[in-house]
C-alpha positions as CSV (number, residue, x, y, z in Angstrom):
1,X,111.6,122.9,88.9
2,X,111.4,126.5,87.5
3,X,107.9,127.7,86.7
4,X,107.0,129.4,83.4
5,X,107.6,133.0,84.7
6,X,111.0,132.1,86.0
7,X,112.0,130.5,82.7
8,X,110.7,133.6,80.9
9,X,112.8,135.9,83.1
10,X,115.9,133.7,82.6
11,X,115.4,133.8,78.8
12,X,115.0,137.5,78.8
13,X,118.1,137.9,80.9
14,X,120.0,135.6,78.5
15,X,119.1,137.8,75.6
16,X,119.9,141.0,77.4
17,X,123.2,139.5,78.5
18,X,124.2,138.9,74.8
19,X,123.0,142.4,73.7
20,X,124.8,144.0,76.7
21,X,128.2,143.5,75.2
22,X,127.7,146.5,72.8
23,X,127.6,144.3,69.6
24,X,125.0,144.2,66.9
25,X,123.2,140.8,66.9
26,X,121.2,139.0,64.3
27,X,118.2,136.9,65.4
28,X,120.1,133.8,64.3
29,X,123.1,134.8,66.3
30,X,121.0,135.3,69.4
31,X,119.3,131.9,68.8
32,X,122.7,130.2,68.6
33,X,124.1,132.0,71.7
34,X,121.0,131.5,73.9
35,X,119.6,128.2,72.6
36,X,116.1,129.8,72.3
37,X,113.7,129.0,69.5
38,X,112.9,131.4,66.8
39,X,109.4,131.9,68.2
40,X,110.5,132.5,71.7
41,X,113.1,135.0,70.5
42,X,110.6,136.9,68.4
43,X,108.3,137.4,71.4
44,X,111.2,138.5,73.7
45,X,112.6,140.9,71.1
46,X,109.1,142.4,70.5
47,X,108.6,143.0,74.2
48,X,112.1,144.5,74.7
49,X,111.5,146.9,71.7
50,X,108.2,148.0,73.2
51,X,109.8,148.9,76.5
52,X,112.6,150.7,74.7
53,X,115.4,148.4,76.0
54,X,116.3,147.0,72.6
55,X,116.6,148.7,69.2
56,X,115.8,147.2,65.8
57,X,118.6,148.4,63.5
58,X,117.3,147.2,60.2
59,X,118.3,144.3,58.0
60,X,121.8,143.3,57.0
61,X,122.9,142.3,53.5
62,X,121.9,138.8,52.5
63,X,124.5,136.0,52.6
64,X,122.3,133.8,50.4
65,X,119.0,133.5,52.2
66,X,116.6,136.0,53.8
67,X,118.2,139.3,55.0
68,X,118.9,139.0,58.7
69,X,117.3,141.4,61.1
70,X,119.8,143.2,63.4
71,X,119.2,144.3,67.0
72,X,121.2,146.0,69.8
73,X,120.8,147.1,73.3
74,X,119.5,150.7,73.5
75,X,122.5,152.4,75.2
76,X,120.3,155.3,76.3
77,X,117.5,153.4,77.9
78,X,119.2,154.2,81.1
79,X,122.3,156.2,81.9
80,X,124.9,155.5,84.6
81,X,126.6,157.8,87.1
82,X,130.1,156.3,87.5
83,X,131.9,157.7,90.6
84,X,135.7,157.2,91.1
85,X,137.8,158.5,94.0
86,X,141.5,159.5,93.9
87,X,143.6,160.6,96.8
88,X,145.6,163.8,96.3
89,X,148.0,165.7,98.5
90,X,145.1,168.0,99.5
91,X,142.4,165.4,100.0
92,X,140.3,163.6,97.5
93,X,139.2,164.1,93.9
94,X,135.7,162.8,93.2
95,X,135.1,162.2,89.5
96,X,131.6,161.6,88.3
97,X,131.0,160.5,84.7
98,X,127.6,160.1,83.2
99,X,127.8,157.2,80.7
100,X,125.4,155.3,78.5
101,X,125.0,151.5,79.0
102,X,127.9,150.8,76.7
103,X,130.2,153.0,78.8
104,X,130.5,156.0,76.4
105,X,131.0,159.1,78.5
106,X,128.3,161.8,78.1
107,X,129.4,164.2,80.8
108,X,132.4,164.5,83.1
109,X,132.5,166.4,86.4
110,X,135.2,166.7,89.1
111,X,134.8,167.8,92.7
112,X,137.3,168.0,95.6
113,X,136.8,167.1,99.2
114,X,139.3,167.1,102.1
115,X,137.7,164.0,103.6
116,X,135.4,162.3,101.0
117,X,132.3,161.4,102.9
118,X,129.1,159.6,101.8
119,X,127.5,163.1,101.7
120,X,130.1,164.2,99.2
121,X,129.3,161.2,96.9
122,X,125.5,161.8,97.3
123,X,126.0,165.4,96.2
124,X,128.1,164.3,93.2
125,X,125.5,161.7,92.1
126,X,122.6,164.1,92.8
127,X,124.2,166.7,90.5
128,X,124.5,164.1,87.8
129,X,120.8,163.0,88.2
130,X,119.6,166.6,88.2
131,X,121.5,167.2,84.9
132,X,120.4,164.0,83.3
133,X,117.0,162.5,84.4
134,X,117.9,159.3,82.4
135,X,120.4,158.3,85.1
136,X,119.0,155.1,86.6
137,X,122.0,153.8,88.6
138,X,125.1,155.0,90.4
139,X,128.2,152.8,90.4
140,X,130.9,153.7,92.9
141,X,134.5,152.5,92.5
142,X,135.7,152.2,96.0
143,X,139.5,151.9,96.6
144,X,139.0,149.2,99.2
145,X,136.5,146.6,100.4
146,X,132.8,146.9,100.5
147,X,130.1,144.3,101.3
148,X,126.5,144.8,100.3
149,X,127.1,148.5,99.8
150,X,128.7,149.0,103.2
151,X,132.3,150.2,103.1
152,X,134.6,148.1,105.2
153,X,138.0,149.4,104.1
154,X,138.8,152.4,101.9
155,X,141.7,154.6,101.0
156,X,139.1,157.3,101.5
157,X,138.8,156.8,105.3
158,X,135.8,159.1,105.5
159,X,133.7,156.4,103.8
160,X,134.5,153.6,106.2
161,X,131.4,152.3,107.9
162,X,129.0,154.1,105.6
163,X,126.2,152.3,103.7
164,X,126.7,153.9,100.3
165,X,124.0,152.0,98.5
166,X,121.3,153.0,101.1
167,X,122.6,156.6,101.1
168,X,122.5,157.0,97.3
169,X,119.1,155.3,97.0
170,X,117.6,157.6,99.6
171,X,119.3,160.8,98.6
172,X,119.1,160.4,94.8
173,X,116.3,157.9,94.2
174,X,118.4,155.6,91.9
175,X,119.7,152.1,92.1
176,X,123.3,151.9,93.4
177,X,126.2,149.5,93.6
178,X,129.7,149.8,95.2
179,X,132.6,147.7,93.8
180,X,136.3,147.8,94.4
181,X,138.0,149.9,91.8
182,X,140.6,147.3,90.8
183,X,137.8,144.7,90.5
184,X,136.0,147.0,88.1
185,X,139.2,147.4,86.1
186,X,139.7,143.6,86.0
187,X,136.2,143.2,84.5
188,X,137.1,145.9,81.9
189,X,140.3,144.0,81.1
190,X,138.4,140.7,80.8
191,X,136.0,142.3,78.3
192,X,139.1,143.0,76.1
193,X,140.7,139.6,76.3
194,X,138.0,137.1,77.5
195,X,140.6,134.9,79.2
196,X,139.3,131.9,81.1
197,X,141.1,133.4,84.2
198,X,142.9,136.6,84.7
199,X,144.2,138.9,87.5
200,X,144.9,142.6,87.3
201,X,147.5,144.0,89.7
202,X,147.3,147.8,90.3
203,X,150.0,149.6,92.2
204,X,149.0,153.2,93.0
205,X,151.6,155.7,93.9
206,X,150.6,156.1,97.5
207,X,148.9,153.0,98.7
208,X,149.2,149.2,98.6
209,X,148.7,147.0,95.6
210,X,145.2,145.8,94.8
211,X,144.2,142.8,92.7
212,X,141.0,142.0,90.8
213,X,140.4,138.5,89.7
214,X,138.0,137.1,87.0
215,X,137.5,133.3,86.8
216,X,135.2,131.8,84.1
217,X,134.0,135.2,83.1
218,X,132.8,136.0,86.7
219,X,134.4,138.4,89.1
220,X,135.8,136.5,92.1
221,X,135.4,138.5,95.4
222,X,135.9,135.7,98.0
223,X,133.7,134.9,101.0
224,X,134.1,138.3,102.6
225,X,135.0,140.4,99.5
226,X,138.7,140.5,100.6
227,X,140.1,138.4,97.7
228,X,143.0,140.3,96.1
229,X,143.8,142.5,99.1
230,X,147.5,141.7,99.0
231,X,148.1,144.4,101.5
232,X,147.3,141.8,104.2
233,X,150.0,139.3,103.1
234,X,151.9,138.3,106.3
235,X,155.3,138.5,104.7
236,X,155.8,142.2,105.3
237,X,154.7,144.8,107.8
238,X,153.1,148.0,106.4
239,X,156.4,149.8,107.0
240,X,158.4,147.1,105.1
241,X,155.9,147.4,102.2
242,X,156.4,151.2,102.2
243,X,160.1,150.7,102.1
244,X,160.0,148.1,99.4
245,X,157.7,150.2,97.3
246,X,160.1,153.1,97.5
247,X,163.3,151.2,97.0
248,X,162.4,148.4,94.6
249,X,158.8,148.3,93.5
250,X,159.4,145.8,90.7
251,X,160.8,143.2,93.1
252,X,157.9,143.8,95.5
253,X,155.3,143.2,92.7
254,X,157.3,140.3,91.3
255,X,156.9,138.5,94.7
256,X,153.2,139.4,94.7
257,X,152.8,138.0,91.2
258,X,154.5,134.8,92.3
259,X,152.2,134.5,95.3
260,X,149.1,135.1,93.2
261,X,150.3,132.6,90.6
262,X,150.8,129.9,93.3
263,X,147.2,130.4,94.5
264,X,145.3,131.2,91.3
265,X,147.6,130.4,88.4
266,X,145.8,132.7,86.0
267,X,146.0,132.6,82.3
268,X,146.6,136.4,82.1
269,X,148.1,138.9,84.5
270,X,147.6,142.6,83.9
271,X,150.0,145.0,85.5
272,X,149.3,148.7,86.1
273,X,151.8,150.9,88.0
274,X,151.1,154.5,88.5
275,X,154.8,155.3,88.7
276,X,155.4,153.7,85.3
277,X,155.2,150.1,84.2
278,X,158.6,148.7,82.9
279,X,158.6,147.8,79.3
280,X,160.0,144.4,80.2
281,X,157.1,142.7,81.8
282,X,159.2,139.6,82.3
283,X,160.8,141.4,85.2
284,X,157.6,140.6,87.2
285,X,158.0,136.9,86.5
286,X,161.5,136.4,88.1
287,X,160.1,134.2,90.9
288,X,157.7,132.2,88.7
289,X,159.0,129.0,87.0
290,X,159.0,129.3,83.3
291,X,156.5,126.4,82.7
292,X,153.9,128.1,85.0
293,X,154.2,131.7,83.8
294,X,151.0,133.6,82.8
295,X,150.7,135.9,79.8
296,X,151.6,139.4,81.0
297,X,149.7,142.5,79.8
298,X,150.6,146.1,80.5
299,X,147.5,148.2,81.5
300,X,148.1,151.8,80.8
301,X,144.5,153.0,80.7
302,X,143.4,152.0,84.3
303,X,140.6,154.7,84.4
304,X,139.2,153.5,81.1
305,X,139.2,149.9,82.3
306,X,137.4,151.0,85.5
307,X,134.8,152.8,83.4
308,X,134.2,149.8,81.2
309,X,133.9,147.5,84.2
310,X,131.5,149.8,85.9
311,X,129.3,149.8,82.8
312,X,129.2,146.0,82.8
313,X,128.3,146.0,86.5
314,X,125.6,148.6,85.9
315,X,124.0,146.5,83.1
316,X,124.1,143.4,85.3
317,X,122.4,145.2,88.2
318,X,119.8,146.8,86.0
319,X,119.0,143.5,84.3
320,X,118.6,141.9,87.7
321,X,116.4,144.6,89.1
322,X,114.3,144.4,86.0
323,X,113.6,140.7,86.7
324,X,112.6,141.5,90.3
325,X,110.2,144.2,89.3
326,X,108.3,142.0,86.8
């Protein structure tokens, strides 16, 4: 049975979870969403206002009774250094965006590296922290697989084997989290459509397809964080995938959509192709029986989806660390 302090932490986390979606909330709305009593909510909101985590916005117009008080998360309580990595013909572009907790971009910097190492990322995050002391967490979108902050697979091969979380904590003095870039984009897509289950397939111009999956509002990574790594399907060699991507990328992705649908059967499938997504999304469903087809969504703002997903991940980590420190 949970003790009083554990219950209090859960209640605070529940309130912050609601406020973390960027909306304005009334006290009545929070009570309905969290199931907390008016007295419990009043105390939690007072405490969160004192710490600066929550803002009291004033009162809204009356709908017949007392004018409701409105609250929101303070988006500037902490800022986030979002780091993304993109392969170029000359090496790697490292983009660092300083954002508020709602994902609004406050500063944007780009650096280039021929190899992209953990030291390069530490330098990028360090520069963001030096410019903005409010930065409290770094979120790295890794184009590959990472477990507990350690990079197992990455298109940026200079990162493989590195413990980015430990490196960034030690070098920059901030919390850190590393997540697959397509997983982050899938979270961003889920925040737009809130489907019970969805998958986002991303086909970059130079590397193999990646998939992010959200089930019941939670990111699904799999037991070893390899869920969605369709590059390892045994139906093609790497050379055959390269050839198919060059000659008929729509057919290749259609087969991967069919494979994903057989295993996961998601409500929504988002498609993002760097070389251009066909206007007829039905082309990707040629191998899926009509009665089992998901709703297809074209994703043309992959970078924005990644940023929105990283903002959600940052809030989740900061809220969790808040509980551990109290």
